[in-house]
C-alpha positions in Angstrom: 11.2 -20.9 9.7 8.2 -19.0 8.8 8.2 -17.0 5.3 4.6 -17.2 3.7 4.5 -13.8 2.8 3.1 -13.3 -0.9 4.8 -10.3 -2.5 3.1 -7.5 -3.7 5.6 -6.7 -6.4 7.2 -9.3 -8.6 10.0 -7.3 -9.9 11.9 -4.0 -8.9 10.6 -2.2 -11.7 6.8 -2.6 -10.6 8.0 -1.5 -7.1 9.9 1.5 -8.2 6.7 2.5 -10.3 4.4 2.3 -7.3 6.5 3.6 -4.5 8.4 6.5 -4.0 12.5 6.4 -3.5 13.5 8.3 -0.7 10.1 8.5 0.9 8.7 5.0 0.8 11.9 3.2 0.5 15.8 3.9 0.2 18.9 2.2 -1.4 22.5 2.1 -0.5 24.8 1.2 -3.3 28.4 1.2 -2.6 31.0 -0.6 -4.8 34.3 -1.3 -3.0 37.6 -2.7 -4.1 36.6 -6.3 -3.1 35.7 -9.3 -4.6 32.9 -9.6 -2.0 29.3 -7.7 -1.9 27.2 -7.9 1.0 23.5 -7.2 0.5 20.2 -6.8 2.7 17.5 -6.3 -0.2 14.8 -6.5 2.8 16.2 -3.9 4.9 15.0 -1.0 6.9 11.3 -2.0 8.2 10.9 -4.9 5.7 13.0 -7.8 7.7 14.3 -5.1 10.6 17.9 -5.2 11.5 18.9 -6.8 8.4 20.1 -3.7 6.8 22.2 -2.4 9.9 23.9 -5.9 10.1 25.1 -5.5 6.5 26.2 -2.1 6.7 28.3 -3.3 9.7 29.7 -6.2 8.5 30.6 -4.6 4.8 31.8 -1.6 6.8 34.5 0.0 4.4 35.8 -3.1 3.2 33.2 -4.8 1.0 30.8 -3.6 -1.6 27.3 -3.2 -0.1 23.8 -3.1 -1.3 20.7 -2.4 0.8 17.0 -1.6 0.1 15.4 -0.5 3.0 11.6 0.4 3.8 11.1 3.5 5.1 7.3 3.5 5.5 5.6 4.1 8.9 3.3 0.9 8.3 3.2 -1.6 5.3 6.9 -2.1 4.8 6.0 -5.7 4.1 4.8 -4.8 0.7 8.1 -4.0 -0.5 9.3 -7.1 -0.1 10.4 -9.1 -3.2 11.8 -12.6 -2.9 15.4 -13.3 -3.6 14.7 -15.1 -6.8 12.8 -12.3 -8.5 14.8 -9.6 -6.9 16.1 -8.0 -10.2 17.2 -4.1 -9.3 20.0 -3.6 -11.7 22.2 -1.9 -9.3 22.0 -5.0 -7.0 22.5 -7.4 -9.9 25.5 -5.4 -11.3 27.3 -5.4 -8.0 26.5 -9.5 -7.3 27.7 -10.1 -11.0 30.8 -8.7 -10.5 31.6 -10.5 -7.2 33.1 -13.4 -6.4 30.9 -14.2 -3.3 27.9 -12.5 -2.5 26.8 -12.5 1.3 22.7 -12.0 1.6 21.4 -10.9 4.9 17.6 -11.5 5.4 15.6 -12.0 8.1 13.0 -14.8 9.1 10.0 -15.1 11.8 11.4 -17.8 13.8 10.9 -16.8 17.4 14.3 -18.8 18.7 17.8 -17.6 18.4 18.8 -19.3 15.3 20.5 -18.4 11.9 19.6 -20.6 8.8 22.6 -20.8 6.4 21.7 -21.2 2.9 22.9 -20.1 -0.4 24.3 -22.3 -3.7 28.2 -21.9 -2.4 28.7 -25.0 -0.3 32.0 -24.5 0.9 31.2 -21.0 2.2 28.1 -22.1 3.5 30.0 -24.8 5.5 32.2 -22.1 6.7 29.7 -19.7 8.0 28.0 -22.4 9.9 31.2 -23.3 11.8 32.3 -19.6 12.0 28.9 -18.7 13.6 28.5 -21.7 16.1 31.9 -21.3 17.2 30.9 -17.3 18.1 28.3 -18.9 20.1 25.3 -18.7 17.8 23.1 -21.5 16.7 23.6 -21.5 12.7 22.1 -24.5 10.9 21.9 -25.6 7.3 18.8 -23.9 5.9 16.9 -27.1 3.9 13.5 -25.1 3.7 12.1 -23.8 0.5 13.5 -20.5 1.4 17.2 -21.8 1.3 18.5 -19.6 -1.4 19.8 -22.6 -3.6 17.7 -21.5 -6.7 20.3 -20.4 -9.2 17.9 -17.3 -9.9 18.4 -16.1 -6.3 20.0 -12.8 -6.0 22.9 -14.1 -4.0 23.7 -16.7 -6.8 23.1 -14.8 -9.8 26.2 -14.5 -12.2 28.5 -16.3 -9.9 30.0 -19.7 -10.7 30.0 -21.1 -7.1 27.0 -19.2 -5.8 26.6 -17.3 -2.7 25.6 -17.7 0.7 22.3 -16.6 2.5 21.7 -16.0 6.2 18.0 -16.2 7.5 18.5 -14.5 10.9 15.5 -15.2 13.2 13.4 -12.5 14.8 14.2 -13.9 18.1 18.0 -13.3 17.6 17.4 -10.0 15.9 15.3 -9.2 19.0 18.7 -9.7 21.1 20.9 -7.9 18.8 19.0 -4.3 19.3 17.0 -2.6 22.0 13.8 -3.4 19.8 13.2 -3.7 16.4 11.3 -0.3 15.9 13.1 1.9 13.6 14.6 4.2 16.4 15.1 1.1 18.6 17.5 -0.4 16.0 19.7 2.4 16.4 21.0 0.8 20.0 22.8 -2.2 19.4 23.4 -4.9 22.2 26.4 -7.3 22.5 25.0 -10.5 20.1 25.1 -7.6 17.5 28.7 -6.9 17.7 29.6 -10.4 18.1 27.7 -11.7 15.0 29.3 -8.7 13.2 32.7 -9.7 14.1 32.3 -13.3 13.2 31.0 -12.6 9.6 33.6 -9.8 8.9 36.4 -11.9 10.0 35.6 -15.2 7.6 34.8 -12.6 4.9 38.1 -11.0 5.3 39.7 -14.4 4.9 37.8 -15.2 1.7 38.4 -11.7 0.3 42.2 -12.4 0.8 41.9 -15.8 -0.8 39.9 -14.2 -3.8 42.3 -11.5 -4.3 45.5 -13.8 -4.4 43.2 -16.1 -7.3 42.7 -13.3 -9.6 45.6 -12.7 -12.3 48.4 -10.2 -11.7 47.0 -6.4 -12.0 43.5 -7.3 -11.6 43.1 -7.7 -7.7 40.3 -6.0 -6.2 40.0 -4.2 -10.0 36.2 -5.3 -10.5 34.8 -1.7 -10.4 
């Protein structure tokens, strides 16, 4: 898995001070009545296809955060690595969730999903669910595995979250192409992936709600 891009910005504050929200990038911040949050911190043109996947998986069920690059070119400048990603609105969502699923993209040309994050139990469940749905899901053992406690998918969570690094090869099969207008046209692997991820999150959501004290189920926000 190839991810050697040197970030231009080391924090969201720095990015926001130099880029125009609504022109260079946009954000989607949707708190929902759920113990789960789905995030795509490198959406739009940064890691194309990741925000489309996050929005589809979250649907109207789970809390959602996306930062999307809108530039005609140079969207990689908007990439902030997961351990430095500190948008307060995203941190608030993740810190109030029982589980966070982070959707990322990597440059691998094969059809593979690398599953990382600190939550070992849910990580294993995602590998099984995606493999059962016909995808090649593998445990992420790279330096970008999302297992740093400061990674946005783990921040504030007792058991950590899960990070999916979806290869460029697989994302190309999910859409007509990875340019902006092409990503509006999905292909069968997109729906198959979304369905597998959402079904697992639904099961986890029910467990999470049942585990809360009476009167507090789904009442985070």
